[in-house]
N, C-alpha and C positions, 0 to 999 in steps of 0.2 A: 503494499501499499503507498500512495507516497503522500506528502504534507507540504505545508508551507515552501520550506526549507530545500526540496527538491528540485523546485519549481527553476529553469535559468531563464535567464533574461537575456537577449541579444539584440544590439545597438542595431539601428535600419539606418540603412544608407543610402542616396538617393540613386548611387547605380545599381541597389537589387532591385530599384524601380526600373530602370533602361533596360536590362538585362531581361524582367521579364516580360517588356512591351517585344522587343526581339522576337525572342521565342515563339511567343503568344500572334504576334503577326505573321508568323509563319504556319504557326499549326492553323489559324485562322484560314488560310488560304487553301490549306490542304483538306481541311473538315469538310465533312458530309453533316452534320447537326445541323437543326433549324434551331437560329438565332432570330430569329425576325420578331420574338418575342422579350422587351427589353434584353438586347443583346451587349450591352455597354455593362449594365450590372453582373454579368455572365464574364465577359472578358475581363473586369477588373477583379474580377474572383481568381481568374487563371495565372493573371501576370501575379497577383499576389502569392500563388501556390509555388510559381517559382521562384519566386524573389526568395521566401521561406525555405527553399528546398536548397538554394544558391548560400544561403547565412548558415542553413548547417551545417554543408560542404567546408565552410571556412570555420565553423568551430572543429569539427573532426581536424582540419590542419593542424590549430592548435593547439588544441588538445593531443596532439599527434595519435589519434584513433587512426587506425589502418581502414581504408575503404580501397575501393576496388570501384570502376566502373564500367558496368553493364556495357553490351552493346547496345545502343541507343535506337528508342521504336521510332516508328515512323512518325512524323508530324500529325499524321489521319487519325493516330491514338490519343485520345483524350486523358487519358490516364498512364503517363510515362514513368515508369521506375526503372531509376537505371543507376541506382547505387546498391553494393552488397557491401555487407558490413561480418567481415570474418565467414564469408560465404554462403551467408544469409541475405536472400534477398531483404531490401528495405520499402515498405511501403509507408510513403509519409503523408499522414492525413493533416490538413492543417486548414484551418476557418479563421476567413475575414470578419474581424470585429469593428465594425465603422459608426455606433449609434455612438451619439457622445457621450450620454450619460453614460453608458457602460465604458466606456473609455475612462471616463473620468472614476469611476468608483477605483478600476483596475487600478489607475495611476496611484490614486492611496491606498488601496490593499488588494495585492495580486492574488493573496491567497480565496478570492471570490472565483476565480478559474474553476476551484476545487467543485464548485456546485454544478460545474457543467457535465457535460456527457462526451463519452470518447465513442464518438459516431462513426460507421461504416456503411456505405450503401450496401444492401444487399445485393445487388448485381454484382458490384466491384466483389465481393466478399467472396463468390462463388466461381468466379471467374477461372479459366481452365488456366493450369501451367504451374499453381499454385500451390506450397509446400506445407508443411507443420510446420516447421522451422522460421518461416518466411517473419522478417519484423514488423510489426505494426508500431510508428512511433505516432506522438499528436502533438500537434503545435497551433499556435494562437498567434495573427498578427492583427494589431492594433492600428488600424490607419483611416484615413478621413475621402469621402469623396467630394470632387469640386462638380455638384450636377445641376445647380439650379440656375436660371437666368443672374440670380444676388451674386451666387458663387463667381460665375465667371468674371462679372463687375470687380468685384474685390481680386481675382488672381491678375486682372489687368494693373490694374492698382499697386499693386505688392511685384507686379512681375515675376510672378512663381511660375514655375516649371508646368508645362499643361503639353498634354497627347491628343488632338482630336482626331477621330475617328468617323468615318462615314462606312457603314456597311453594304454591300450591294445586297439585292434581293437574290432567289435561288436561279433565278434563268439566265443571272450573270455570273452566279459564284460557282455554280454547277449545271453549265448549259449541256444541253443534250440536242444535239450530235455533238461529239468533239472536234467541232471547227476552230479556225481562228475568228476572233473577234477582230481583225485587221481589216479594213483602218478604223481604228479604233481613235477618235477626236473629241476634245475636251473644250469647255468655253465657260469662262466668267462671266457673271456681271459686276464684278467691284469695278471701282474706279482706280484703281490700284495692281499692280503686280501681285500674281498668289502664285507662290510655290506648292506644288502637291506632290505626294507621293503615292503609285498606285502600286498594290500588288495582290499576286493572284499566281497561275500557274501556266507553265509555256504546253509544247505538246508532249513532251515527255512527262507530263504532270509535274515537274520540279518547280519549285520556289523561284518566281521571277520578280524583280521587283522597278519600278525606272519613275525617277524624280525629273519632272518638268515644271518651266515655269510660265503661267497663264496671264497674257497680257489682258487690260482690260477689251471685252468686246469682242477678242481676238480668237478664232479657231487654231487649237495648235492638237497637229496630228502626234502621234505616241508611236517612236519607230518600234520600239520592243514586240513581239510577237506574244501576245496574250491570246492565250486559249481560253481562260476564266478572269473575272475578277471579283476577286472578294473584298477585298477594301481602298478604301479611298483618304490618305493623310492629308490635314493639312497644316500647312507648318505656322501660318496665324491664327488669330481667332477671326472664326469663321463671321462674313458680315454680308454676302451677298450671295444669290445661286449660282450654282456650280451644274452643268447639265455635261454627262458623259453619255457619247454616242456610238453608235456601232451597226454595221448595214446586216449584222447577222439576225436581228432579229426582224419580226413583225413589222410593218408599217408604224402599227398605234405606240409599240414600246421600245422603236430603236434610239429614243433620246430617254433615258434616267436623271429627272432631275434632283438636285440634293439643296433642299431649302438650309438658312443659318441655323432653326432648332432643332434640325436632325443629326447634328454633329452630336456625338459625347464625346466627353472628356476622360480621355479611361487611365490617366495617372492615378497612379496610388501613391495618397501622400501618408506613408509610414511612419509609426511612431517606435514602438516596440514591436519585439516579437518573444514571445514565451512557450518553450517546451515544455511538456508537462511530464510524460512520462510517455511508456511503451509496453506492450505483451509479444509473444510469439502468436501466430495466425491461430496455433491448437487451445494456446493458457484465454485466447480473445474469444474462439468460438466457446469454449468451456463457460466462460463467464456473461456471456452476453444472453441477450432477449431480443427479441423482436420488437422494434418501435414503429408504428403502422404511420404511414403518410400524414402528414396534418396536423403532425402535434406541436407543440409548443418546446422549444431547449432554451439553453441559455445562448446558445449562437445562432438560432434560427426561430422568427415571430412564429413561422409554421413548416415544419418540413415537407418538402414537395416528393420525397419517393421515401417508400419502405427502407429503412435502416436496421443494421445491429446497434446494438447499445449496451455499452458496460460503464456504469458509475467513475467519475474521473480519480476517484480516490483507491482505485481497485488496480489501476496502472503500479508497473513495476518500476523505483526511480530508474532516471538514465547514468546517473553516475554508478550503478549496476550494468548497464547496458554495456558502458565506457570499458569497464574493467573485464567484462565478459569476452567482446569482439578483440582483446588481447589473448585471452586464453585462446579461443577459437583461433585465431591465427596461428599461436604457435603449434597446437593440434594439426592443422592441416599441414604445416611447414615438415611435423616428426611425421605424418602420416606419407608425405612424399622423401622422405631419407631411407 
């Protein structure tokens, strides 16, 4: 069982968000998941998960806890697991907390995290290829999001970092048949030059991106051969409509218009990362119970999926895991001799 003294706090730095965005944009280009319902909230969660994973790697390196990087799974797999500790696959389960009152409470008393539940989506837990010795590690990211018009004005005044994305609908991001979008043309209604970045896939379904400058009221062609277009990123705060055109589509949907209010700021304004505890897959299975969808938990106002659930206090301390990893590594070396 874990207590307040077993919680490990990690500092959050902006480069963690940058790394999360870089990965998530590439994942988005290859994803077949339907993101048309509130995509930016999901993308911020995805960015936060990547950031926590990178912060954990840094901690392991600082503590000299041996870990291995496994073969990277493709960006089309939303549950990438690429670390091994002492030969045991690591499943990092992290949760993004962005309610201001919750963050305030945790700043004052981190032990409040012990009231949470260690949740694992049921479909993830029963996924093929897992073994009883796999490790489930649980973490929380405290971070704010700037989503409203008022937030946008504050960002502009303070010159805080931001990253505005517009996701494209399915007929652009997952077009059928698989033929070029070329010639792809963009046009901005802004009264000043605007720089945008496009992300999608090429003929071989590999990620490609292109950065172009749009002059006021001028049609600008894209030279890169996109076969799908998943997102457009704008470098400045969006203030006018932008249209993207491809003759690939039927007449009525040739041009997709992005209005100023349709961009989402996916920058994660991280504060703290808290690592709580761990269990092996077999231990988690024995301790867990099924939590139906739609339930209130510490990290979610309502769960969207059916989860397995273990009280946070029932986890094992991470310091114990770090010691155990060194033992596992020594045993593996001895077995090879």
